[in-house]
N, C-alpha and C positions, 0 to 999 in steps of 0.2 A: 135708493135709500141714501140719505145724506147724513154726514156726521160732522158736527162742529165741536172743536176743542176749545177749552178756555185758556190753556197755556200753550204757547207756541213760539218758535223762533222764526222770524221772517227770513226770506231768501237772502243769503249772503251772511247771515248771522249777526248783523249789526244791531238788531233789536229783538228782545225777548219780551213777550207779553204774558203777564201773570193775571189771569182772570178768575182764578180759583184761590185756594189758600196756599201760601208759601210757608211750609213748615221747615224750620231749621232744627235739626236734631242736636241733642247734647253732644258736645265735643266737636261740632262742625265750626268752621270759621267763615267769615264773610270779609272780603277785602274791598277797598275802594270807597267805602262810605265815609262821610265826614265824621270826625269824632264829636261827641257831645261835650260841651264845656262843663266844667264843674264850678259851682259857686264856692266862694270862700266859706269856711266853716262859721257858723253862727252858734255861739255857746248857748246853752239852755238859759232861759230867762230866770233871774232871781228877783224880778221886780216885785215890789211890795206896794206900789202905787200905780194908778192908771197912767200917770205921766211917764213913769219909768217903763211900763209895758209898751206904751206907744213908741218910746224911743227905741226899745229893743226890736219892735216890729218894723220900724222904719229902717233900722240897720239891716235887717234881713232883706227888705225890699231893695235897698241899695246894692247889696251883694248880688242879688239875683239879676238886677239890671246891669251891673258892671260885668258879670260873667257872660251876658248875652242870653240868659235863660228867660229874661223878661224884657219887653220893649221899654225903651227909655221914655220918660215923660215927654209930652209934646213941647214943653218949654225948654227942654235941655238940648 
């Protein structure tokens, strides 16, 4: 009889493979992961015209790009 596991640590402990579900319980901590950047706040739109709404939306896109949450345009 053979048994294959989905989660294992390779010989020497240098690599751990998670092939199943990794569940992190409430109160647990994870270290070593890169932090996720936060975009600058975008105020709620008070636009009353399509042109103003477009401007607000483009401001939001710019903030997402500047924070690294969205790819920059090809031309930039």
